[in-house]
C-alpha positions in Angstrom: 122.8 -100.1 21.5 122.6 -101.5 17.9 119.2 -102.2 16.4 119.8 -105.9 16.2 120.0 -105.8 20.0 116.4 -104.4 19.9 114.9 -106.5 17.2 116.1 -110.0 16.7 115.3 -113.1 14.7 114.5 -116.7 15.7 116.4 -118.1 12.8 114.9 -121.6 13.2 111.4 -120.1 12.7 112.1 -118.2 9.5 110.5 -120.1 6.6 111.8 -117.8 3.8 108.3 -116.6 2.9 109.4 -113.0 2.2 106.4 -111.4 3.8 108.6 -109.2 6.0 110.5 -108.1 2.9 107.4 -107.3 0.9 105.9 -105.3 3.8 108.9 -103.4 5.1 108.1 -99.8 4.3 111.8 -98.8 4.1 113.2 -102.0 2.5 115.4 -102.7 5.6 115.3 -106.5 5.4 117.3 -108.9 3.2 117.6 -112.6 3.0 121.0 -114.2 3.5 121.5 -118.0 3.6 117.7 -118.4 3.5 117.3 -116.3 6.7 115.8 -112.8 6.9 118.1 -110.2 8.3 117.5 -106.6 9.3 119.7 -103.9 7.7 120.4 -102.0 10.8 121.2 -98.6 9.3 118.0 -98.6 7.4 115.6 -100.0 10.0 113.2 -97.4 11.6 111.9 -99.8 14.2 108.3 -99.6 13.1 107.6 -103.3 13.9 105.7 -103.9 10.6 107.8 -107.1 10.1 106.7 -108.4 13.5 103.1 -107.8 12.6 103.2 -109.7 9.3 105.5 -112.6 10.1 103.3 -115.8 10.1 106.1 -117.7 11.9 106.8 -115.2 14.6 110.4 -115.4 13.6 111.2 -111.8 14.7 111.3 -111.1 18.4 112.3 -108.3 20.7 115.4 -108.8 22.7 114.5 -109.3 26.3 116.3 -107.1 28.8 117.0 -107.9 32.4 116.8 -104.9 34.8 119.5 -105.3 37.4 119.5 -102.6 40.0 120.0 -102.1 43.7 118.1 -98.9 43.5 114.4 -98.2 43.8 112.8 -98.8 40.4 110.2 -96.4 39.1 107.9 -97.3 36.1 107.0 -94.5 33.7 104.1 -96.1 31.8 102.9 -95.1 28.3 99.2 -94.0 28.6 98.3 -96.7 26.1 98.0 -99.0 29.2 94.5 -97.7 29.6 93.4 -99.2 26.3 95.7 -102.3 26.4 94.8 -103.5 29.9 91.7 -101.7 30.8 93.0 -100.3 34.1 90.9 -97.4 35.4 93.9 -95.5 36.8 97.7 -95.7 37.2 97.1 -96.4 40.9 95.4 -99.7 40.0 98.3 -100.7 37.7 100.9 -99.6 40.2 99.7 -102.2 42.7 100.5 -105.0 40.2 103.8 -103.4 39.2 104.8 -103.2 42.9 104.2 -107.0 43.2 106.7 -107.3 40.3 109.3 -105.3 42.2 108.7 -101.7 41.1 108.7 -99.0 43.8 106.4 -96.5 42.2 104.5 -96.1 38.9 103.6 -93.0 37.0 101.5 -92.2 33.9 103.8 -90.9 31.2 101.0 -88.6 30.1 102.6 -86.2 32.5 105.4 -85.9 30.0 102.9 -85.3 27.2 101.6 -82.3 29.0 105.1 -80.8 29.3 105.8 -81.7 25.7 102.6 -79.9 24.6 103.8 -76.8 26.5 107.1 -76.9 24.6 105.4 -77.2 21.2 103.1 -74.2 22.2 106.1 -72.1 23.1 108.0 -73.1 20.0 105.2 -72.2 17.7 104.5 -68.9 19.5 108.2 -67.9 19.4 108.7 -68.9 15.8 109.6 -65.7 14.0 108.8 -67.0 10.5 106.1 -69.6 9.9 107.7 -72.7 8.5 107.1 -76.5 8.4 107.5 -78.2 11.7 107.6 -82.0 12.0 106.8 -83.5 15.4 109.8 -85.2 17.0 107.7 -87.2 19.5 107.7 -90.6 17.6 111.1 -92.2 17.2 109.9 -94.0 14.1 109.1 -90.7 12.4 112.5 -89.3 13.5 114.4 -92.3 12.3 112.4 -92.3 9.0 113.4 -88.7 8.3 117.0 -89.2 9.5 117.6 -92.3 7.3 115.4 -91.7 4.3 114.8 -87.9 4.1 117.8 -86.3 5.7 117.1 -83.0 3.9 114.0 -82.7 6.2 115.9 -83.0 9.5 116.0 -79.2 9.9 112.3 -79.3 10.2 112.2 -81.7 13.1 111.0 -79.9 16.2 113.7 -79.4 18.8 111.4 -80.9 21.4 112.0 -84.1 23.3 109.5 -87.0 23.2 106.9 -87.8 25.8 109.2 -90.5 27.2 112.2 -88.1 27.5 110.1 -85.4 29.0 108.6 -87.6 31.7 111.9 -89.3 32.5 113.6 -85.9 32.9 110.8 -84.9 35.3 111.1 -88.1 37.3 114.9 -87.8 37.4 114.5 -84.4 39.1 112.0 -85.7 41.6 113.8 -89.0 42.3 117.5 -88.6 41.4 118.6 -91.8 43.1 116.0 -94.1 41.5 116.2 -96.2 38.3 113.6 -95.2 35.8 112.1 -97.8 33.5 109.9 -96.6 30.6 107.2 -99.2 29.7 106.1 -98.8 26.1 103.7 -100.4 23.6 106.4 -100.3 20.9 110.1 -101.0 20.7 111.1 -97.8 18.8 111.7 -95.7 22.0 114.5 -98.1 22.9 116.6 -96.3 20.3 116.4 -93.1 22.3 118.4 -94.6 25.2 121.5 -94.1 23.2 120.7 -92.1 20.1 118.9 -89.2 21.8 119.2 -87.6 25.2 117.4 -89.7 27.8 117.0 -89.7 31.5 115.5 -93.2 31.5 117.7 -96.1 32.5 115.8 -98.9 30.7 112.9 -99.3 28.3 110.7 -102.4 28.2 107.6 -103.2 26.2 104.2 -104.2 27.4 104.9 -107.7 26.1 108.0 -108.0 28.2 
């Protein structure tokens, strides 16, 4: 999956204001023929350009989930703050009306991830710098801008990956959809080991 398939432009909406260029923390946007374009190999998928664009020219590419299988939603725990649901059970009822079979709070994956970090730090023979690998934006930033620091990235999968792996063991024949507040985890579907079949955002 290329990054342009994750983050796109409504070219008709781009007014050549350069706000996205001025605010991109990694200088991954250029203007060609009066249209802003993302430099794929430099983009870390932080979505700063989406936040500052006054014309809403940049959009996430919408994905269609086609599956004859039962579909499970692994929902990022930010749903509690975003939508005000009291529990995953309340949210599950609405997701089932949309065609999902079951829904689970991905915080389950965070608990497994914490155990892995605890084990890693306990077994580390020599104390050294460890950079969390949970956030794909941080991982991409290090890989693209600071490759000399990649050796310090913790060999621990993200919350999404941990939870998807757990659900895959429990429901091997189901399709797993991770529902995220940000687009960056979409890069993990191809770039890093993933048991999830799809990633969609809260907006989608």
